[in-house]
N, C-alpha and C positions, 0 to 999 in steps of 0.2 A: 495459513487458514481454513477452517471444517468450515466444510457445509454439512448443518446436521438438521434434523428430525423428531420429533415426538413423536415415541411408540405409538401413542393412538393410529399415524399417517397408517400404510399399508406398502408404500413408497418403501421397495430395497436396495435399487439405486436408481443415476442421480435421472435418467431416463421413466425411471418408475415414477417421478415423480413429478417431471412434467407433464407427464401424460394425465396423473391425478387433475394436475392443477389447470389445464385444458378444459377435460371433463366440467370444473368449477368455475368460471370464472368470476372473479372479484371474491372469489369464499377464503380462497388464500394468503395468509400476509408473512410475511419476511425482519426478526431481531437482527440488526446490526448495532454494531456500540461507536455509533453514531452518524450525523448527515458531512454526507464527503468520507466514513470509512472505505477502508480495502475489501469490508464486505456491504454495504453500502451500492461502491465500483459491481462489484459482482453481478449482487441482485441485478441490478441496471441493466445491463448485460447482458443478462438468462432474458430480462425481462422485454427488453425492444430484439435483441436477435432473434429471440424464439417467438415473441408475440405471443405471450400471456400475458392472464390481466392478475399482477401478485402485486401488494402493497407494500410498501416502504415501512415500519415501524424504526425511528430510528430511536437510541438509548443512549444515558450520558456514560455507560462505558459498556465492555463486553461482556462482566458479571453481569451486570442488571439487563440485559439482552437474553442472555444464557438462561434467565431465572428467570426472566416471561416463557421460556420457552417451551422449561423444564414444568412450573406453570399449565402450561398447552395455551396462553393466552395465545404466544403467535407461535404456531408451530413449527414452524424453519429457522432455523438460524447461520447464519452467517458471521462466524465471530473467530479471534485466535485460539489456537491450541489450549492453549493455556485454562482460560475458564471451562472450554469442552472436557476437553480428554476425560479429568474425573467425572462428569456426568455421563459418559459414552460408558464408558470403568464397568460405574456403577449401575448400568441399564434403564436408568431415565431417561440419556436418548439418543438418538439410533444414525449414526454415522454414516455419509454417500459419498462424499469427499473429500480430500485433502491434497494443498499440493505441496511438495514434494523440497526437498536445499535448492532446487534452481530456481527456485519461483519463488526466494524466502526472502529479505536484507537486513543487512544489519548495519543504525545509523550509528556515528560516533561523534566526539569532541571534545579530542586531547585537549584544548587547550581552556576550554572549557570550566568555570566554576565554581560553587554548591556555594550558597550562605561562608563566603570569603576563603575555603577553601580548594585549593586545585594539585593537581598533579606539580612533583620535583621535578620532574624527568618522562613529559611524556612522549619523546622521543621514542624513547625505550619501553613503553609497557604497552603500546598500540603500537611496537613494531611485530612484540610478540603475538597479541590480540590477532594483530591482519594473518598474523602466516597460521596461529588457532585455527583461523576461523578458513583461510585459504585451505586450508584439509577438507573441509565440508562441502566445501563445491556448491556457494553458496551465488543466488542471481547479479549479486551486486554486496558492492560497500559504500553506502555514502558517509562523507565524510564536511563534518562542520566545520569548516577554518576560513571563519573572511579575513580577504583579503583587502580592505577598503568598509571605512563608513568607520560608527563611535566606536561599534569591539570589538576593529581588527587587532588581528593578530602585531604585536609591535615588531620594530623590523629587525631587532634583535635578539627575536625569541625564535629557533630555529623552526622551524615548518615540518613535517608532517609529511607532507604530500607525496613529496620526492621521496621516501624512505616505504609509504607506506605504498607506494607504483611498482614499488621492487619486491617486497612481502604476499600481496596478494595480487595474484597473476588474473582473478575476473574482474567485470566490470569494475570500474570507480569512479561514483561519482561524489564531482566535489563543488561544496554550496559555499557562499559566499562573499555577497560585492561583487561579484565577477559582472563584468559589461562585455557587446560586443567584443570589444577589441582583448583583455586580456581571456575571457573565455576561448576566443578563437585558438588565439595563443596558448592556453591550456591543450588543446584537443590535436594542434600541431605535433606537438612534444609528445604524443602517445596517452595521452592522458583524460579520459573519455568527461566531459562534466556538464552539471544540470543548471546551468544560469538561468536566467532572466530571457538573454540575446540570443546565447550560445544556441541555447534549447531546439530551437525554433528549425536547428540543422541534425539535433541529436535524437535516432531514434528513441522511441519508448518501448521500456520492454522488461516494466514489469512496475508493479502493482502500487509501489511509493511515487514512483515516478510519473505516476498517470494521474494521483492526486497533489503535486504538486502543481501539474499543467489545470490539474480544476482549480486549484487557488488561482492560480494567476492567471486565465484567462478571467476569470472572474471580475479580476481586481479591473481587467479590460473593457468590460459593457461599464458604459455611462452610470450614476447612483442615480441619478436620476430618469433616467431612458424608462425604469422598471418597476415593480414594488422589489426589495427584497429576494423575498422566499420566489415569485417568479425568474425574476435575476437568475440565480441561483437555479429553479429546477432546466431553465430552458440553456444551459450549455451544453448538460450531458450528455444529450446528443450527437453534438456535435463533435465532445471529445473522447467519445467512445466509438468513434471509427477509427480509432488505432488498430490496425491489422493487428498489430502483435498482442494487443490486451486481446483481440478475440478469438485470436491463436490460442492464450490461456487459456479462455475461457470454454475453448470448446473443447480439448485435452482434458478438461472437467465433464462437462458431459457424459465426453468418448469414451472414462473408463467405466460411465455405467452401465 
């Protein structure tokens, strides 16, 4: 994730940017790759924790968000590196803050298929991938390997979770059909897990896990109790009270 601004802004650091926004309440907006995207959550945390009047403008992709910032329509962007870095290198944007490897995660689905095509030996393939990713010091590895439901991995197919746990020494998030019993059983075996029931006692450590909690918590609100947009927005202040998420954003802020 990269926090970048249009060159027309005088801000050279994150602290400078906050000062500019506070001096001009309601004037500035930031672009992200969509509602509930990591960029949206970072922007909301900055807005709530620092008390700044900053408007969120969601786009259907990070590329569109960056295009808006390059064009000066939304002077601030909080988007992934892929669409941001080339614009920074060309001088069309100025980067103020970047998340390091420890704040980046990687999601894999070893037993998934695309157009009826799948890996003939997913455990071997993804074991190699997990080993290589472990060298990078990533914040977490997110494994989607359903253990229940219509898309559950068949019982006769070797599971990747036990093998990947040995290859990847960092935080491993297992997801897919876990309930309170199976989730807590996996945690007891030393396998951090994110599931609807078990995650209530699991600390939020990454932006991706914050997003998962946003989606779960939004679903818990009765749909008839309030309009959809209001229901979605009302959950943000509660979820962003996560101390670890605040620490991540504070780290970014103090880099300035």
